[in-house]
C-alpha positions, 0 to 999 in steps of 0.5 A: 830761066829767062833774064827779065831787065830790072824795068819789067821788073818793077813794071811786073810789081807794079801790075801785080801791086793793081791787082791787090788794090783791086783786091782790096776793094774788093774784100771793102766791099764783101766785108761792107756787105757782111755788116749789111746783112749782118744788121739787117738779120739781127735787128729783124731777128733780135731776141731769138733764142733760136739756134740756127739764128745764133750759128748763122750772125757767129758765123757772119761774125766769123766771116767779118773777121776772115775778111779784117784778116785776109785785108791785113795780108794782102796789106803786108803781102804788099808792102813787101813787095812795094819794099822789094820794088824799092832796093831794085 
């Protein structure tokens, strides 16, 4: 196992947190696009009782919920990594 300095470890954590931040931005953009798609689909197909339409709307809603869970997980991971870095 290679030993690294505290400064190198902090730098690695900071780099990882930058990647997490970029990932969170991508999640935010994906969520916004998903919401826009839901609105368009909802407006165009309002009142439709077709099973495919209902399935599509349910799938988009589930995808939105999963993106929210993904964001929450990245926030928790970032908090833990930041907390660890503060102890170094």
